[in-house]
C-alpha positions in Angstrom: -20.0 6.5 12.7 -20.4 4.4 9.5 -17.2 2.8 8.3 -16.0 3.7 4.8 -13.0 1.7 3.5 -10.2 2.5 1.1 -7.6 0.2 -0.2 -4.0 1.6 -0.2 -1.7 -0.2 -2.6 1.9 0.5 -1.5 4.7 0.3 -4.0 3.5 -2.4 -6.3 5.9 -1.1 -8.9 8.1 -2.7 -11.5 11.3 -1.9 -9.5 9.8 -3.5 -6.3 8.5 -6.6 -7.9 11.1 -7.5 -10.6 13.4 -4.5 -11.1 16.1 -2.7 -9.2 15.0 -3.9 -5.7 12.8 -6.8 -6.8 11.3 -9.1 -4.3 10.5 -12.7 -5.2 7.9 -12.8 -2.5 6.0 -9.9 -4.1 4.9 -12.2 -6.9 2.8 -14.3 -4.4 0.5 -11.3 -3.6 -0.2 -10.2 -7.1 -3.2 -12.5 -7.8 -4.9 -12.0 -4.4 -4.3 -8.3 -4.5 -5.9 -8.1 -8.0 -8.9 -9.9 -6.6 -9.1 -7.6 -3.6 -8.9 -4.5 -5.8 -11.7 -5.9 -8.1 -13.9 -6.6 -5.1 -13.2 -3.1 -3.6 -14.1 -1.4 -6.8 -17.3 -3.5 -7.2 -18.3 -2.4 -3.7 -17.4 1.3 -4.3 -14.4 1.3 -1.9 -11.7 3.7 -3.3 -8.4 2.2 -4.5 -5.4 4.4 -4.0 -1.9 3.5 -5.3 0.8 5.1 -3.1 3.9 4.8 -5.2 7.5 5.6 -4.7 8.4 8.3 -7.2 11.9 9.5 -6.6 14.0 12.3 -8.1 17.3 10.8 -9.2 20.2 11.8 -7.0 18.1 13.7 -4.5 15.9 11.5 -2.3 17.2 10.1 1.0 15.9 6.6 0.3 18.2 6.3 -2.7 21.2 6.5 -0.4 20.0 3.4 1.4 18.4 1.5 -1.5 20.1 2.8 -4.6 18.3 4.1 -7.6 14.7 2.7 -7.8 11.3 4.0 -8.9 12.9 7.1 -10.5 10.2 9.4 -11.8 9.3 8.8 -15.4 11.0 5.4 -15.7 9.7 1.9 -16.2 10.7 1.1 -12.6 8.3 3.7 -11.2 5.3 2.3 -13.1 2.6 0.1 -11.5 3.1 -3.5 -12.5 0.9 -4.4 -15.5 -0.7 -7.3 -13.6 -2.5 -4.7 -11.5 -4.1 -2.4 -14.1 -5.3 1.0 -12.7 -9.0 1.7 -13.2 -10.2 5.1 -14.3 -11.8 5.6 -10.8 -8.5 4.7 -8.9 -6.2 7.3 -7.5 -2.4 7.6 -7.7 -0.5 9.4 -5.0 3.3 9.7 -5.6 5.5 9.6 -2.6 9.2 10.3 -2.0 9.5 8.7 1.4 8.4 5.4 3.0 5.0 6.7 4.1 2.2 7.4 1.7 1.1 10.3 3.9 4.4 12.2 4.3 4.2 15.4 2.4 1.6 14.0 -0.1 -2.1 14.8 -0.4 -3.2 11.3 0.7 -4.8 12.6 3.9 -6.8 15.3 2.1 -7.9 12.8 -0.5 -9.1 10.3 2.1 -11.0 13.0 4.0 -12.6 14.2 0.8 -13.7 10.6 0.0 -15.1 10.2 3.6 -12.8 7.3 4.4 -12.6 6.1 8.0 -10.6 2.9 7.5 -7.6 2.1 5.4 -6.7 -1.4 4.2 -2.9 -1.6 3.7 -1.7 -3.8 0.9 1.6 -4.0 -1.0 5.3 -3.9 0.0 6.9 -4.0 2.5 5.0 -4.7 5.8 8.0 -3.7 7.9 8.9 -0.5 6.0 6.6 1.4 3.6 3.4 -0.3 4.7 4.4 0.1 8.3 5.2 3.8 7.9 2.0 4.4 6.0 0.0 2.6 8.7 1.7 4.8 11.4 0.7 8.0 9.6 -2.8 6.7 9.0 -3.1 5.9 12.7 -1.8 9.4 13.6 -4.4 10.9 11.3 -7.2 9.0 13.1 -7.9 6.3 10.5 -8.6 2.8 11.5 -5.9 0.5 10.0 -6.3 -3.0 8.6 -3.6 -5.1 6.9 -4.6 -7.5 4.1 -2.5 -10.4 5.0 -2.7 -12.1 1.6 -1.9 -8.9 -0.2 1.2 -7.7 1.7 4.7 -9.1 1.9 8.3 -8.3 2.6 11.7 -9.5 1.5 11.7 -12.3 4.2 9.0 -14.1 6.2 10.6 -12.6 9.3 10.2 -9.1 8.0 6.6 -9.8 6.9 5.6 -11.2 10.3 7.4 -8.4 12.2 5.5 -5.8 10.2 2.1 -7.4 10.9 2.9 -7.9 14.6 4.2 -4.3 15.0 1.1 -2.8 13.3 -1.2 -4.9 15.4 0.5 -4.1 18.7 1.2 -0.5 18.0 -1.8 0.7 16.0 -4.4 -1.9 16.8 -4.3 -2.9 13.2 -5.7 -6.4 12.6 -4.8 -8.4 9.6 -7.6 -10.1 7.6 -7.9 -12.6 4.7 -9.4 -11.5 1.5 -12.6 -13.5 2.3 -13.0 -11.5 5.5 -12.4 -8.2 3.7 -14.9 -9.1 1.0 -17.5 -9.5 3.7 -16.6 -6.2 5.3 -17.0 -4.4 2.0 -20.6 -5.6 1.7 -21.6 -4.1 5.1 
């Protein structure tokens, strides 16, 4: 079967980068992620933003992390450094995984996607849970190592290692991914 890629951008939101639960390490992935998204779009690989979008006072994550990415607020908006194209997709999520009770699986199937490339925050949490559900739904999973990060280097490496060992998810550089898009 021919591979068809999609790039999943997990939680590259104002609150995750500079806001309520900001991560200084997130800033390091913005430029390479922008380059990856441009290359994916150029090569007709769908770009799908999987964004936390919580209801204030209701969602379980808020108990652990406090208010963040509350629906309709600045914090729930995609960072301006990663402008959304008219051909991109946005899938709101209320849990760590981009698949859990969203229409992400349906969208990927309708687009004919076989392989998801995980980008964004955090490799040991939201990226990891999205990768788990992608694997459970029979997608091949790849992590873009220049385009993912976590609060700490240890968390970042743990997420990559876990995904590789548990889901067979390799991690590739942008250069390697650019070549894959061309095939």
